N, C-alpha and C positions, 0 to 999 in steps of 0.2 A: 948329341943325338937324342931326340925324345924317345922315351920308353912308352909304348902304347899297348892298350888292350883293344883288340878288334872284335867288336860284338858280332855275333852270328849274322845279324841282319845286314851288315856291311859285306860279309863274305857272299851272302846270297845276292846282293845287288851287283857284285862284281860279275856274277855268272849270268845275269839277265840283261836284256836290252836296256839301254840307258845306263845309269850307274857310272858315269865317267869319273866323278869325283871319288867314288869308292874304289875304282880301278887305280886312280892316281895314288891313293893311300896305300893300296896293296903293292903297287909298283915301288913306292918309296920304301916299303918293308923289304921287298925282294932285292933292291939295289943297295941296302944298307944305310939309307938316309934316316929311317926310323927303325927302332928295335921293338919288334912285336914280342909279346910274352904270351905264354900258354901254360895252362894248368890242366889237371885231370878233368875237372867239370866242364871247362870250355872245350877241350878236345872231344869229349863225349857229345856235347851239344853240336859241334861242327859236324861230326860223323853222322849223327842222327838226322839233322836237317838236310844235309847234302844227299842223303839216301832217299829223300822224298821226291820221287819222280814227278808227281803231280805238280809240285812247286816249280819245277823247271821245264814245264811244257813249252814255254816261250824261249827257252835257251837254245842257242845254236850248238851247245856242247852236249855230248853224250854223257852218260853216267861215268864211263871210264875217263873221259876227258876232264870232267869235274873232279874226279879223284886225283888226276895228275896235277891240276891247279892246286888242290888242297895239299898234296904232298910237297909241291914246290914251296908253298907258303910255310908249311910246318917245318921244313928244313931250315928256314931262316928265323924261326922263332926261338926264343930262349925259354927253356922249361923252368917253371917256378913251382915249387911245392908250397901249398898253403897249409900252414900248421895252426892257424888260429881263425876261428869263425867269428867274424865281427858282427854279423847280423845287423846290417844298417836298417832293417825293417822297410824295405822298399815295397811299393804297392803290389808288385809281382814277386813273390818269394823266389821264383826261379831266376831272378836277376841278381840276387844277393852275391852269388859267386863271382860276378864281374868286379864288384867293389872289393871283395876279399882278395882276389887275384891282383888287382891293381895295388892294393895296400902292401901285399906280400912282396910284390915286384918293385915297389917304390916307383910306380909308373907316374908319368906326367899327365896322361890323358886316357880316357875311355872314348873310343870312337864308335858312335852309334847313331841310329835314327830315332832311338827311343829316349830322347832328352827328358820328356816329361816324367816318366817313371824313374829313371836313374838319378834324377836330380832331387827327388822328393823323399829321400831317406831321412830318418830321424838322426842318424849318426853322420856327422859331416867330417870330411877330410880336406882341410883348406888347400893343401898342395895338389889336389887331384881335380882336374877339369873333366867335364863331360861335354864332348863336342860332336857336331855332325862332321862328316868328311870335309865339307866345304870350310867349316870353321877351323878344323885341324890344319888344313892346307894353308889357311890364312895365318894362323898363329905360329905354325912351324913350316915355313915355306920350303919347298923343294924345287930347286932349279931343274928344268927338264934335261 
């Protein structure tokens, strides 16, 4: 079972129209085909972004329903403490925590729509892939 870090932009895509591949990745996490990992910084980011009502104006879900989706996902995540700050020097400093979580969890992949920034760090980890949801589903197929 692949160990994955789900970037916040994927969780947002799950809650908006479109986003079918993001939903397929989340479904794979909920059904145990993928093992999602979570740490303190990513949890704080999830909670912060999902609380932004303006971001979800096109969503069919209320704030309460978004919270239920998040809670269901969090219940399937494995908690990982990050004890070492790798600082891969990504273009957006706020993304460094994703790499640090992935390294601490020995993750196979970070699933994101932000390939450009997450792939441009100075510090490379050869066993860690950065993939879109579509690429993740292709590399780690999940039968329906």
